[in-house]
Every structure is written in C-alpha cells, then in structure tokens.
N, CA, C and O atoms as a CHARMM CRD file, in Angstrom:
* protein
*
  376
    1    1 MET  N   -118.73000 104.93800 141.15900 PROA 1      0.00000
    2    1 MET  CA  -118.22500 106.15300 141.70100 PROA 1      0.00000
    3    1 MET  C   -117.78100 107.10100 140.59400 PROA 1      0.00000
    4    1 MET  O   -118.15800 108.27300 140.59500 PROA 1      0.00000
    5    2 ALA  N   -116.99200 106.61000 139.66100 PROA 2      0.00000
    6    2 ALA  CA  -116.54100 107.44400 138.55000 PROA 2      0.00000
    7    2 ALA  C   -117.73000 107.91200 137.71400 PROA 2      0.00000
    8    2 ALA  O   -117.72600 109.02300 137.18500 PROA 2      0.00000
    9    3 LEU  N   -118.72600 107.07200 137.60300 PROA 3      0.00000
   10    3 LEU  CA  -119.92400 107.43200 136.84900 PROA 3      0.00000
   11    3 LEU  C   -120.62900 108.61200 137.51100 PROA 3      0.00000
   12    3 LEU  O   -121.07600 109.53300 136.82800 PROA 3      0.00000
   13    4 ALA  N   -120.73000 108.58500 138.82700 PROA 4      0.00000
   14    4 ALA  CA  -121.37900 109.68000 139.55800 PROA 4      0.00000
   15    4 ALA  C   -120.59700 110.97500 139.40500 PROA 4      0.00000
   16    4 ALA  O   -121.19300 112.03300 139.20300 PROA 4      0.00000
   17    5 VAL  N   -119.28500 110.91100 139.49600 PROA 5      0.00000
   18    5 VAL  CA  -118.45400 112.10800 139.34300 PROA 5      0.00000
   19    5 VAL  C   -118.56500 112.64000 137.92200 PROA 5      0.00000
   20    5 VAL  O   -118.67500 113.84800 137.71600 PROA 5      0.00000
   21    6 SER  N   -118.53700 111.74800 136.95000 PROA 6      0.00000
   22    6 SER  CA  -118.64500 112.15400 135.55500 PROA 6      0.00000
   23    6 SER  C   -119.96400 112.87600 135.28300 PROA 6      0.00000
   24    6 SER  O   -119.99700 113.88900 134.58500 PROA 6      0.00000
   25    7 HSD  N   -121.04200 112.34600 135.84100 PROA 7      0.00000
   26    7 HSD  CA  -122.34200 112.99900 135.64700 PROA 7      0.00000
   27    7 HSD  C   -122.36500 114.37800 136.29000 PROA 7      0.00000
   28    7 HSD  O   -122.92600 115.31800 135.72900 PROA 7      0.00000
   29    8 ALA  N   -121.75700 114.50100 137.46300 PROA 8      0.00000
   30    8 ALA  CA  -121.70100 115.80500 138.12200 PROA 8      0.00000
   31    8 ALA  C   -120.86700 116.78100 137.29300 PROA 8      0.00000
   32    8 ALA  O   -121.22800 117.95100 137.16900 PROA 8      0.00000
   33    9 GLU  N   -119.76300 116.31400 136.73100 PROA 9      0.00000
   34    9 GLU  CA  -118.91500 117.16600 135.89100 PROA 9      0.00000
   35    9 GLU  C   -119.67000 117.66300 134.66400 PROA 9      0.00000
   36    9 GLU  O   -119.48600 118.79900 134.22700 PROA 9      0.00000
   37   10 GLN  N   -120.51700 116.80600 134.11600 PROA 10     0.00000
   38   10 GLN  CA  -121.25400 117.15000 132.90500 PROA 10     0.00000
   39   10 GLN  C   -122.50000 117.97500 133.18400 PROA 10     0.00000
   40   10 GLN  O   -123.17300 118.41700 132.25300 PROA 10     0.00000
   41   11 GLY  N   -122.81500 118.18800 134.46300 PROA 11     0.00000
   42   11 GLY  CA  -123.96600 119.00200 134.82000 PROA 11     0.00000
   43   11 GLY  C   -125.28800 118.26900 134.74000 PROA 11     0.00000
   44   11 GLY  O   -126.34100 118.89700 134.63200 PROA 11     0.00000
   45   12 ALA  N   -125.24600 116.93700 134.79300 PROA 12     0.00000
   46   12 ALA  CA  -126.48800 116.15800 134.76100 PROA 12     0.00000
   47   12 ALA  C   -127.29200 116.42500 136.02500 PROA 12     0.00000
   48   12 ALA  O   -126.73100 116.70400 137.08400 PROA 12     0.00000
   49   13 SER  N   -128.59300 116.33700 135.90400 PROA 13     0.00000
   50   13 SER  CA  -129.43900 116.52700 137.07900 PROA 13     0.00000
   51   13 SER  C   -129.27600 115.34200 138.02400 PROA 13     0.00000
   52   13 SER  O   -128.78900 114.28100 137.63400 PROA 13     0.00000
   53   14 GLU  N   -129.68800 115.53900 139.25500 PROA 14     0.00000
   54   14 GLU  CA  -129.59600 114.45000 140.21900 PROA 14     0.00000
   55   14 GLU  C   -130.44800 113.26500 139.77500 PROA 14     0.00000
   56   14 GLU  O   -130.04100 112.11400 139.93200 PROA 14     0.00000
   57   15 GLU  N   -131.61500 113.53900 139.22900 PROA 15     0.00000
   58   15 GLU  CA  -132.49300 112.45200 138.78500 PROA 15     0.00000
   59   15 GLU  C   -131.86700 111.66500 137.62700 PROA 15     0.00000
   60   15 GLU  O   -131.94800 110.43800 137.59100 PROA 15     0.00000
   61   16 GLU  N   -131.25100 112.37000 136.69400 PROA 16     0.00000
   62   16 GLU  CA  -130.56000 111.67600 135.59200 PROA 16     0.00000
   63   16 GLU  C   -129.44800 110.78000 136.12800 PROA 16     0.00000
   64   16 GLU  O   -129.30800 109.63100 135.70900 PROA 16     0.00000
   65   17 SER  N   -128.66900 111.30800 137.04800 PROA 17     0.00000
   66   17 SER  CA  -127.57700 110.53800 137.64000 PROA 17     0.00000
   67   17 SER  C   -128.10100 109.30900 138.36700 PROA 17     0.00000
   68   17 SER  O   -127.56700 108.21200 138.20600 PROA 17     0.00000
   69   18 ARG  N   -129.14500 109.49200 139.16500 PROA 18     0.00000
   70   18 ARG  CA  -129.72800 108.37700 139.92300 PROA 18     0.00000
   71   18 ARG  C   -130.17300 107.26600 138.98100 PROA 18     0.00000
   72   18 ARG  O   -129.91900 106.08900 139.23500 PROA 18     0.00000
   73   19 THR  N   -130.83100 107.64100 137.90700 PROA 19     0.00000
   74   19 THR  CA  -131.34100 106.65800 136.95500 PROA 19     0.00000
   75   19 THR  C   -130.20100 105.84100 136.35200 PROA 19     0.00000
   76   19 THR  O   -130.26900 104.61300 136.30900 PROA 19     0.00000
   77   20 VAL  N   -129.16400 106.51700 135.89100 PROA 20     0.00000
   78   20 VAL  CA  -128.03700 105.83100 135.25200 PROA 20     0.00000
   79   20 VAL  C   -127.27900 104.97400 136.26800 PROA 20     0.00000
   80   20 VAL  O   -126.91800 103.83500 135.97400 PROA 20     0.00000
   81   21 ILE  N   -127.04300 105.51300 137.44700 PROA 21     0.00000
   82   21 ILE  CA  -126.30300 104.76900 138.47600 PROA 21     0.00000
   83   21 ILE  C   -127.07800 103.53300 138.91000 PROA 21     0.00000
   84   21 ILE  O   -126.50700 102.44900 139.03000 PROA 21     0.00000
   85   22 LEU  N   -128.37500 103.69300 139.14500 PROA 22     0.00000
   86   22 LEU  CA  -129.18500 102.53200 139.54100 PROA 22     0.00000
   87   22 LEU  C   -129.23000 101.48200 138.44000 PROA 22     0.00000
   88   22 LEU  O   -129.19600 100.28400 138.72000 PROA 22     0.00000
   89   23 LYS  N   -129.30500 101.92500 137.19300 PROA 23     0.00000
   90   23 LYS  CA  -129.32000 100.97900 136.08400 PROA 23     0.00000
   91   23 LYS  C   -128.01900 100.17800 136.05500 PROA 23     0.00000
   92   23 LYS  O   -128.03600  98.95500 135.90900 PROA 23     0.00000
   93   24 LYS  N   -126.89700 100.87500 136.19600 PROA 24     0.00000
   94   24 LYS  CA  -125.59700 100.20100 136.16000 PROA 24     0.00000
   95   24 LYS  C   -125.44300  99.25600 137.34800 PROA 24     0.00000
   96   24 LYS  O   -124.95800  98.13700 137.17900 PROA 24     0.00000
   97   25 LEU  N   -125.84400  99.68100 138.54300 PROA 25     0.00000
   98   25 LEU  CA  -125.74200  98.82100 139.72200 PROA 25     0.00000
   99   25 LEU  C   -126.65400  97.60400 139.60200 PROA 25     0.00000
  100   25 LEU  O   -126.30000  96.51200 140.04800 PROA 25     0.00000
  101   26 THR  N   -127.81200  97.79000 139.00800 PROA 26     0.00000
  102   26 THR  CA  -128.73400  96.66800 138.80700 PROA 26     0.00000
  103   26 THR  C   -128.12500  95.66100 137.83700 PROA 26     0.00000
  104   26 THR  O   -128.22600  94.45200 138.04300 PROA 26     0.00000
  105   27 GLU  N   -127.49700  96.16200 136.78800 PROA 27     0.00000
  106   27 GLU  CA  -126.81700  95.27300 135.83300 PROA 27     0.00000
  107   27 GLU  C   -125.73200  94.45100 136.53100 PROA 27     0.00000
  108   27 GLU  O   -125.50100  93.29000 136.19200 PROA 27     0.00000
  109   28 LEU  N   -125.07500  95.06900 137.50400 PROA 28     0.00000
  110   28 LEU  CA  -124.01000  94.38800 138.24000 PROA 28     0.00000
  111   28 LEU  C   -124.54200  93.55900 139.41000 PROA 28     0.00000
  112   28 LEU  O   -123.78400  92.85200 140.07500 PROA 28     0.00000
  113   29 GLY  N   -125.84800  93.65100 139.65400 PROA 29     0.00000
  114   29 GLY  CA  -126.44900  92.92500 140.76200 PROA 29     0.00000
  115   29 GLY  C   -126.10200  93.51000 142.11700 PROA 29     0.00000
  116   29 GLY  O   -126.09500  92.79700 143.12100 PROA 29     0.00000
  117   30 GLU  N   -125.81500  94.79500 142.15400 PROA 30     0.00000
  118   30 GLU  CA  -125.35500  95.44600 143.38400 PROA 30     0.00000
  119   30 GLU  C   -126.17200  96.68900 143.74200 PROA 30     0.00000
  120   30 GLU  O   -125.63700  97.59500 144.38100 PROA 30     0.00000
  121   31 ALA  N   -127.43000  96.76200 143.35900 PROA 31     0.00000
  122   31 ALA  CA  -128.24500  97.95200 143.62100 PROA 31     0.00000
  123   31 ALA  C   -128.76700  97.91800 145.05100 PROA 31     0.00000
  124   31 ALA  O   -129.94200  97.63400 145.28100 PROA 31     0.00000
  125   32 ASN  N   -127.88600  98.21200 146.01900 PROA 32     0.00000
  126   32 ASN  CA  -128.29400  98.24800 147.41800 PROA 32     0.00000
  127   32 ASN  C   -127.59100  99.40200 148.12800 PROA 32     0.00000
  128   32 ASN  O   -126.59800  99.93700 147.63600 PROA 32     0.00000
  129   33 ALA  N   -128.11700  99.77300 149.28400 PROA 33     0.00000
  130   33 ALA  CA  -127.61100 100.93700 150.01600 PROA 33     0.00000
  131   33 ALA  C   -126.15000 100.78700 150.40100 PROA 33     0.00000
  132   33 ALA  O   -125.39500 101.75600 150.33400 PROA 33     0.00000
  133   34 SER  N   -125.73700  99.59300 150.80300 PROA 34     0.00000
  134   34 SER  CA  -124.34700  99.43000 151.24300 PROA 34     0.00000
  135   34 SER  C   -123.36900  99.63300 150.08200 PROA 34     0.00000
  136   34 SER  O   -122.29400 100.20300 150.27400 PROA 34     0.00000
  137   35 MET  N   -123.72500  99.18000 148.89900 PROA 35     0.00000
  138   35 MET  CA  -122.84100  99.37400 147.74300 PROA 35     0.00000
  139   35 MET  C   -122.77600 100.85800 147.36700 PROA 35     0.00000
  140   35 MET  O   -121.70900 101.36400 147.01700 PROA 35     0.00000
  141   36 VAL  N   -123.90100 101.54500 147.43800 PROA 36     0.00000
  142   36 VAL  CA  -123.91400 102.97100 147.10000 PROA 36     0.00000
  143   36 VAL  C   -123.10700 103.75800 148.13200 PROA 36     0.00000
  144   36 VAL  O   -122.39500 104.69700 147.77700 PROA 36     0.00000
  145   37 ARG  N   -123.21500 103.38200 149.40000 PROA 37     0.00000
  146   37 ARG  CA  -122.41600 104.03100 150.44700 PROA 37     0.00000
  147   37 ARG  C   -120.92000 103.79400 150.21600 PROA 37     0.00000
  148   37 ARG  O   -120.10100 104.69000 150.42000 PROA 37     0.00000
  149   38 LEU  N   -120.58700 102.60700 149.80000 PROA 38     0.00000
  150   38 LEU  CA  -119.19300 102.29400 149.49700 PROA 38     0.00000
  151   38 LEU  C   -118.68400 103.18800 148.36300 PROA 38     0.00000
  152   38 LEU  O   -117.56400 103.69500 148.41800 PROA 38     0.00000
  153   39 ALA  N   -119.51100 103.37400 147.34300 PROA 39     0.00000
  154   39 ALA  CA  -119.13600 104.25800 146.22600 PROA 39     0.00000
  155   39 ALA  C   -118.97700 105.69600 146.71200 PROA 39     0.00000
  156   39 ALA  O   -118.05200 106.39300 146.29600 PROA 39     0.00000
  157   40 ALA  N   -119.87900 106.14200 147.59300 PROA 40     0.00000
  158   40 ALA  CA  -119.78900 107.51000 148.12100 PROA 40     0.00000
  159   40 ALA  C   -118.50500 107.70800 148.90900 PROA 40     0.00000
  160   40 ALA  O   -117.85800 108.74900 148.79500 PROA 40     0.00000
  161   41 SER  N   -118.13400 106.71500 149.70600 PROA 41     0.00000
  162   41 SER  CA  -116.89700 106.84800 150.48000 PROA 41     0.00000
  163   41 SER  C   -115.67400 106.76900 149.57300 PROA 41     0.00000
  164   41 SER  O   -114.63900 107.36100 149.87900 PROA 41     0.00000
  165   42 ALA  N   -115.78000 106.04900 148.46700 PROA 42     0.00000
  166   42 ALA  CA  -114.65800 105.95300 147.53100 PROA 42     0.00000
  167   42 ALA  C   -114.37800 107.29300 146.85900 PROA 42     0.00000
  168   42 ALA  O   -113.24100 107.56600 146.47500 PROA 42     0.00000
  169   43 VAL  N   -115.39500 108.12200 146.71600 PROA 43     0.00000
  170   43 VAL  CA  -115.19300 109.43900 146.10900 PROA 43     0.00000
  171   43 VAL  C   -114.17600 110.23100 146.93000 PROA 43     0.00000
  172   43 VAL  O   -113.38600 110.99300 146.37100 PROA 43     0.00000
  173   44 THR  N   -114.19100 110.05600 148.24300 PROA 44     0.00000
  174   44 THR  CA  -113.25000 110.79400 149.08500 PROA 44     0.00000
  175   44 THR  C   -111.81400 110.30600 148.90800 PROA 44     0.00000
  176   44 THR  O   -110.87700 110.99400 149.31300 PROA 44     0.00000
  177   45 SER  N   -111.63000 109.13200 148.31200 PROA 45     0.00000
  178   45 SER  CA  -110.28100 108.62300 148.10100 PROA 45     0.00000
  179   45 SER  C   -109.65100 109.15700 146.81800 PROA 45     0.00000
  180   45 SER  O   -108.46000 108.95700 146.57900 PROA 45     0.00000
  181   46 ILE  N   -110.43900 109.83000 146.00000 PROA 46     0.00000
  182   46 ILE  CA  -109.89300 110.44100 144.78400 PROA 46     0.00000
  183   46 ILE  C   -109.00100 111.59800 145.21700 PROA 46     0.00000
  184   46 ILE  O   -109.43200 112.43700 146.00800 PROA 46     0.00000
  185   47 PRO  N   -107.78300 111.66400 144.72400 PROA 47     0.00000
  186   47 PRO  CA  -106.90400 112.77700 145.10500 PROA 47     0.00000
  187   47 PRO  C   -107.53200 114.12000 144.73600 PROA 47     0.00000
  188   47 PRO  O   -108.07500 114.28700 143.64400 PROA 47     0.00000
  189   48 GLU  N   -107.45000 115.05500 145.64800 PROA 48     0.00000
  190   48 GLU  CA  -107.98000 116.38800 145.37400 PROA 48     0.00000
  191   48 GLU  C   -107.10400 117.06700 144.32700 PROA 48     0.00000
  192   48 GLU  O   -105.89100 116.86200 144.28900 PROA 48     0.00000
  193   49 PRO  N   -107.73200 117.87300 143.48400 PROA 49     0.00000
  194   49 PRO  CA  -106.94200 118.59800 142.48200 PROA 49     0.00000
  195   49 PRO  C   -105.93900 119.52800 143.16600 PROA 49     0.00000
  196   49 PRO  O   -106.19900 120.04700 144.25100 PROA 49     0.00000
  197   50 LEU  N   -104.81700 119.72500 142.53300 PROA 50     0.00000
  198   50 LEU  CA  -103.79700 120.62000 143.07900 PROA 50     0.00000
  199   50 LEU  C   -104.27000 122.06400 143.00400 PROA 50     0.00000
  200   50 LEU  O   -104.90600 122.47900 142.03600 PROA 50     0.00000
  201   51 ASP  N   -103.94700 122.81000 144.03800 PROA 51     0.00000
  202   51 ASP  CA  -104.24600 124.23900 144.02800 PROA 51     0.00000
  203   51 ASP  C   -103.30200 124.93200 143.06400 PROA 51     0.00000
  204   51 ASP  O   -102.15900 124.51900 142.86700 PROA 51     0.00000
  205   52 GLU  N   -103.80900 125.98100 142.48100 PROA 52     0.00000
  206   52 GLU  CA  -102.98600 126.76500 141.57400 PROA 52     0.00000
  207   52 GLU  C   -102.83100 128.17000 142.13800 PROA 52     0.00000
  208   52 GLU  O   -103.70700 128.67400 142.84100 PROA 52     0.00000
  209   53 ALA  N   -101.72000 128.78300 141.82200 PROA 53     0.00000
  210   53 ALA  CA  -101.48100 130.15600 142.25400 PROA 53     0.00000
  211   53 ALA  C   -102.50800 131.06700 141.58900 PROA 53     0.00000
  212   53 ALA  O   -102.84100 130.87000 140.42000 PROA 53     0.00000
  213   54 PRO  N   -103.01600 132.06500 142.31800 PROA 54     0.00000
  214   54 PRO  CA  -104.02100 132.97200 141.74700 PROA 54     0.00000
  215   54 PRO  C   -103.59300 133.61300 140.43100 PROA 54     0.00000
  216   54 PRO  O   -104.40900 133.79100 139.52700 PROA 54     0.00000
  217   55 GLU  N   -102.30400 133.96200 140.32600 PROA 55     0.00000
  218   55 GLU  CA  -101.82600 134.58500 139.08300 PROA 55     0.00000
  219   55 GLU  C   -101.95200 133.62100 137.90500 PROA 55     0.00000
  220   55 GLU  O   -102.30700 134.01900 136.79600 PROA 55     0.00000
  221   56 LYS  N   -101.65900 132.37100 138.16200 PROA 56     0.00000
  222   56 LYS  CA  -101.73800 131.36000 137.10200 PROA 56     0.00000
  223   56 LYS  C   -103.18800 131.13500 136.69100 PROA 56     0.00000
  224   56 LYS  O   -103.48200 130.96600 135.50800 PROA 56     0.00000
  225   57 ILE  N   -104.08900 131.13300 137.66100 PROA 57     0.00000
  226   57 ILE  CA  -105.50800 130.93700 137.37200 PROA 57     0.00000
  227   57 ILE  C   -106.01300 132.06300 136.46100 PROA 57     0.00000
  228   57 ILE  O   -106.66300 131.80500 135.44800 PROA 57     0.00000
  229   58 GLU  N   -105.71200 133.29300 136.82700 PROA 58     0.00000
  230   58 GLU  CA  -106.16900 134.43400 136.03400 PROA 58     0.00000
  231   58 GLU  C   -105.55600 134.42000 134.63800 PROA 58     0.00000
  232   58 GLU  O   -106.22200 134.72100 133.64700 PROA 58     0.00000
  233   59 HSD  N   -104.30200 134.07100 134.58100 PROA 59     0.00000
  234   59 HSD  CA  -103.59400 134.05400 133.29300 PROA 59     0.00000
  235   59 HSD  C   -104.19000 132.99700 132.35600 PROA 59     0.00000
  236   59 HSD  O   -104.28800 133.21000 131.14700 PROA 59     0.00000
  237   60 ALA  N   -104.57800 131.87800 132.91900 PROA 60     0.00000
  238   60 ALA  CA  -105.04600 130.75600 132.09800 PROA 60     0.00000
  239   60 ALA  C   -106.56300 130.73200 131.89900 PROA 60     0.00000
  240   60 ALA  O   -107.06700 129.92100 131.12200 PROA 60     0.00000
  241   61 ARG  N   -107.29100 131.60600 132.58600 PROA 61     0.00000
  242   61 ARG  CA  -108.75500 131.56000 132.54100 PROA 61     0.00000
  243   61 ARG  C   -109.31500 131.61700 131.11400 PROA 61     0.00000
  244   61 ARG  O   -110.14000 130.78200 130.74300 PROA 61     0.00000
  245   62 ALA  N   -108.88400 132.56900 130.33200 PROA 62     0.00000
  246   62 ALA  CA  -109.41900 132.71000 128.96800 PROA 62     0.00000
  247   62 ALA  C   -109.09000 131.48800 128.11700 PROA 62     0.00000
  248   62 ALA  O   -109.93300 131.00500 127.36000 PROA 62     0.00000
  249   63 LEU  N   -107.88300 130.99800 128.24100 PROA 63     0.00000
  250   63 LEU  CA  -107.48100 129.82100 127.47600 PROA 63     0.00000
  251   63 LEU  C   -108.29600 128.59900 127.89500 PROA 63     0.00000
  252   63 LEU  O   -108.73100 127.82200 127.04300 PROA 63     0.00000
  253   64 ARG  N   -108.50300 128.42600 129.18300 PROA 64     0.00000
  254   64 ARG  CA  -109.30800 127.30300 129.67100 PROA 64     0.00000
  255   64 ARG  C   -110.74200 127.38000 129.14100 PROA 64     0.00000
  256   64 ARG  O   -111.30400 126.37800 128.69900 PROA 64     0.00000
  257   65 GLU  N   -111.31500 128.56000 129.19000 PROA 65     0.00000
  258   65 GLU  CA  -112.68500 128.72000 128.70200 PROA 65     0.00000
  259   65 GLU  C   -112.76500 128.39500 127.20800 PROA 65     0.00000
  260   65 GLU  O   -113.71000 127.74800 126.75600 PROA 65     0.00000
  261   66 LEU  N   -111.79000 128.83900 126.46600 PROA 66     0.00000
  262   66 LEU  CA  -111.75300 128.58400 125.03400 PROA 66     0.00000
  263   66 LEU  C   -111.66100 127.09200 124.74000 PROA 66     0.00000
  264   66 LEU  O   -112.31700 126.58900 123.82800 PROA 66     0.00000
  265   67 MET  N   -110.84500 126.39200 125.51500 PROA 67     0.00000
  266   67 MET  CA  -110.61600 124.96900 125.28700 PROA 67     0.00000
  267   67 MET  C   -111.57800 124.07400 126.07600 PROA 67     0.00000
  268   67 MET  O   -111.60600 122.86300 125.85900 PROA 67     0.00000
  269   68 GLY  N   -112.35400 124.64700 126.97300 PROA 68     0.00000
  270   68 GLY  CA  -113.28300 123.84900 127.77000 PROA 68     0.00000
  271   68 GLY  C   -112.60400 123.02800 128.85500 PROA 68     0.00000
  272   68 GLY  O   -113.12200 121.99000 129.26700 PROA 68     0.00000
  273   69 VAL  N   -111.45000 123.48600 129.31800 PROA 69     0.00000
  274   69 VAL  CA  -110.70500 122.77600 130.35500 PROA 69     0.00000
  275   69 VAL  C   -111.25800 123.17200 131.72200 PROA 69     0.00000
  276   69 VAL  O   -111.46800 124.35100 132.00900 PROA 69     0.00000
  277   70 ARG  N   -111.48700 122.16900 132.54700 PROA 70     0.00000
  278   70 ARG  CA  -112.03600 122.40300 133.88500 PROA 70     0.00000
  279   70 ARG  C   -110.94500 122.88500 134.83500 PROA 70     0.00000
  280   70 ARG  O   -109.77200 122.54200 134.68600 PROA 70     0.00000
  281   71 THR  N   -111.35700 123.68900 135.81400 PROA 71     0.00000
  282   71 THR  CA  -110.41600 124.14000 136.84000 PROA 71     0.00000
  283   71 THR  C   -110.40200 123.13600 137.98800 PROA 71     0.00000
  284   71 THR  O   -111.26000 122.25800 138.07100 PROA 71     0.00000
  285   72 ALA  N   -109.42200 123.27700 138.86600 PROA 72     0.00000
  286   72 ALA  CA  -109.34900 122.42800 140.05500 PROA 72     0.00000
  287   72 ALA  C   -110.60000 122.60500 140.90700 PROA 72     0.00000
  288   72 ALA  O   -111.10000 121.64100 141.48700 PROA 72     0.00000
  289   73 ASP  N   -111.09900 123.81600 140.98200 PROA 73     0.00000
  290   73 ASP  CA  -112.32900 124.07500 141.74400 PROA 73     0.00000
  291   73 ASP  C   -113.52300 123.34800 141.13100 PROA 73     0.00000
  292   73 ASP  O   -114.36700 122.81300 141.85100 PROA 73     0.00000
  293   74 ASP  N   -113.59200 123.33100 139.80700 PROA 74     0.00000
  294   74 ASP  CA  -114.67700 122.60800 139.12600 PROA 74     0.00000
  295   74 ASP  C   -114.62600 121.12300 139.45200 PROA 74     0.00000
  296   74 ASP  O   -115.65400 120.50000 139.71900 PROA 74     0.00000
  297   75 ASP  N   -113.42100 120.56000 139.42700 PROA 75     0.00000
  298   75 ASP  CA  -113.25800 119.12900 139.71300 PROA 75     0.00000
  299   75 ASP  C   -113.64700 118.79800 141.14500 PROA 75     0.00000
  300   75 ASP  O   -114.32200 117.79900 141.39600 PROA 75     0.00000
  301   76 LEU  N   -113.22300 119.62800 142.07600 PROA 76     0.00000
  302   76 LEU  CA  -113.55600 119.40000 143.47700 PROA 76     0.00000
  303   76 LEU  C   -115.06100 119.52200 143.70300 PROA 76     0.00000
  304   76 LEU  O   -115.64900 118.72100 144.43000 PROA 76     0.00000
  305   77 ALA  N   -115.67600 120.51300 143.08600 PROA 77     0.00000
  306   77 ALA  CA  -117.12700 120.68500 143.22300 PROA 77     0.00000
  307   77 ALA  C   -117.87100 119.46900 142.66600 PROA 77     0.00000
  308   77 ALA  O   -118.86400 119.03700 143.25100 PROA 77     0.00000
  309   78 ALA  N   -117.41400 118.92100 141.56400 PROA 78     0.00000
  310   78 ALA  CA  -118.05800 117.73500 140.98200 PROA 78     0.00000
  311   78 ALA  C   -117.92400 116.53300 141.89900 PROA 78     0.00000
  312   78 ALA  O   -118.86600 115.75400 142.04000 PROA 78     0.00000
  313   79 MET  N   -116.76400 116.37100 142.52400 PROA 79     0.00000
  314   79 MET  CA  -116.57600 115.25000 143.44900 PROA 79     0.00000
  315   79 MET  C   -117.49500 115.37300 144.66800 PROA 79     0.00000
  316   79 MET  O   -118.09900 114.39300 145.10400 PROA 79     0.00000
  317   80 LEU  N   -117.59100 116.57300 145.20300 PROA 80     0.00000
  318   80 LEU  CA  -118.46800 116.78300 146.36400 PROA 80     0.00000
  319   80 LEU  C   -119.93600 116.56300 145.99400 PROA 80     0.00000
  320   80 LEU  O   -120.69400 115.97300 146.76400 PROA 80     0.00000
  321   81 CYS  N   -120.32600 117.03300 144.82900 PROA 81     0.00000
  322   81 CYS  CA  -121.69400 116.85100 144.35100 PROA 81     0.00000
  323   81 CYS  C   -121.99900 115.36400 144.18300 PROA 81     0.00000
  324   81 CYS  O   -123.05800 114.89400 144.59800 PROA 81     0.00000
  325   82 ALA  N   -121.08600 114.63600 143.58200 PROA 82     0.00000
  326   82 ALA  CA  -121.28100 113.19400 143.37300 PROA 82     0.00000
  327   82 ALA  C   -121.42400 112.47000 144.70400 PROA 82     0.00000
  328   82 ALA  O   -122.28700 111.60500 144.85400 PROA 82     0.00000
  329   83 ARG  N   -120.59100 112.81800 145.65800 PROA 83     0.00000
  330   83 ARG  CA  -120.66500 112.16400 146.96700 PROA 83     0.00000
  331   83 ARG  C   -122.00500 112.43500 147.63500 PROA 83     0.00000
  332   83 ARG  O   -122.62300 111.51800 148.17500 PROA 83     0.00000
  333   84 GLU  N   -122.45800 113.67800 147.60400 PROA 84     0.00000
  334   84 GLU  CA  -123.75200 114.02900 148.20500 PROA 84     0.00000
  335   84 GLU  C   -124.88800 113.26100 147.53400 PROA 84     0.00000
  336   84 GLU  O   -125.77900 112.74600 148.20900 PROA 84     0.00000
  337   85 ARG  N   -124.85200 113.18600 146.22000 PROA 85     0.00000
  338   85 ARG  CA  -125.91000 112.47000 145.49400 PROA 85     0.00000
  339   85 ARG  C   -125.91000 110.98300 145.83600 PROA 85     0.00000
  340   85 ARG  O   -126.97000 110.38300 146.01800 PROA 85     0.00000
  341   86 LEU  N   -124.72400 110.39400 145.92200 PROA 86     0.00000
  342   86 LEU  CA  -124.64300 108.97400 146.26900 PROA 86     0.00000
  343   86 LEU  C   -125.13700 108.73200 147.69600 PROA 86     0.00000
  344   86 LEU  O   -125.81300 107.73700 147.95700 PROA 86     0.00000
  345   87 GLU  N   -124.81000 109.61600 148.59900 PROA 87     0.00000
  346   87 GLU  CA  -125.27100 109.46400 149.98100 PROA 87     0.00000
  347   87 GLU  C   -126.79500 109.55500 150.06200 PROA 87     0.00000
  348   87 GLU  O   -127.42000 108.79300 150.79900 PROA 87     0.00000
  349   88 ARG  N   -127.39700 110.48100 149.31000 PROA 88     0.00000
  350   88 ARG  CA  -128.86800 110.57600 149.29700 PROA 88     0.00000
  351   88 ARG  C   -129.49100 109.34400 148.66800 PROA 88     0.00000
  352   88 ARG  O   -130.53200 108.87300 149.12700 PROA 88     0.00000
  353   89 LEU  N   -128.86700 108.81600 147.62200 PROA 89     0.00000
  354   89 LEU  CA  -129.38000 107.61400 146.97800 PROA 89     0.00000
  355   89 LEU  C   -129.32500 106.42900 147.94500 PROA 89     0.00000
  356   89 LEU  O   -130.26000 105.63000 147.99900 PROA 89     0.00000
  357   90 ALA  N   -128.25100 106.31400 148.69600 PROA 90     0.00000
  358   90 ALA  CA  -128.12100 105.22900 149.67400 PROA 90     0.00000
  359   90 ALA  C   -129.23000 105.31300 150.72000 PROA 90     0.00000
  360   90 ALA  O   -129.80800 104.29600 151.10200 PROA 90     0.00000
  361   91 ILE  N   -129.51800 106.50600 151.17000 PROA 91     0.00000
  362   91 ILE  CA  -130.59900 106.68700 152.15000 PROA 91     0.00000
  363   91 ILE  C   -131.93000 106.26100 151.54800 PROA 91     0.00000
  364   91 ILE  O   -132.73700 105.61400 152.21500 PROA 91     0.00000
  365   92 ASP  N   -132.15900 106.61900 150.30500 PROA 92     0.00000
  366   92 ASP  CA  -133.42100 106.24500 149.64200 PROA 92     0.00000
  367   92 ASP  C   -133.53700 104.74000 149.40900 PROA 92     0.00000
  368   92 ASP  O   -134.64500 104.20800 149.35200 PROA 92     0.00000
  369   93 LEU  N   -132.40800 104.05300 149.27500 PROA 93     0.00000
  370   93 LEU  CA  -132.43200 102.61100 149.03600 PROA 93     0.00000
  371   93 LEU  C   -132.61300 101.79300 150.31500 PROA 93     0.00000
  372   93 LEU  O   -132.86900 100.59000 150.25300 PROA 93     0.00000
  373   94 GLU  N   -132.48300 102.43400 151.45700 PROA 94     0.00000
  374   94 GLU  CA  -132.62700 101.70300 152.71700 PROA 94     0.00000
  375   94 GLU  C   -134.04700 101.27700 152.97300 PROA 94     0.00000
  376   94 GLU  O   -134.32900 100.65200 153.99500 PROA 94     0.00000
C-alpha cells in the first residue's frame, strides 16, 4: 500500500507502479486479487492530510515550491490515485 502511494506521489506511470507492486507481491508470495484489494482498502485507513487555511496556503506556496514540499491536496490526490490503481490491478488479477 505504501509502495503504491509512494509511486503516485513521485508521478510514476500506472504501468511502472503495477510492475513494481506485482514484483514485490510475488516476492512475498501474495500476488493475488484479494491481497491487492486489501492493500487498496488499507489506503483509505491512512489519515487524510489536515486542511490548511487559504491564507496560510498562499503564504507558504513559494516556500513549498522552493523546498519541494507537498501540499495536503497533493498527498490526498496521491492516495486516491494509488487506491484507484490498486483496484484496477485487483480486477486484472481476477
């Protein structure tokens, strides 16, 4: 699950993510649809990033860009992307 989220955060393609995730699951002897579905549902258990006040977001935007710090929206988007990819992978493994 963390691997899928990490790949989404890094902007990896779905195919790249699938390859790495399947390789890792195969190493663990768990490359099956039920395990992938379990990972997809676990993504929803990750606490959502805290919302920030709009003024704080605007104030910190330049600093975040300079330092490469992700926003709460970026983190949430990566989690949703990872979950969708895992769900599609589970369907393909059936």
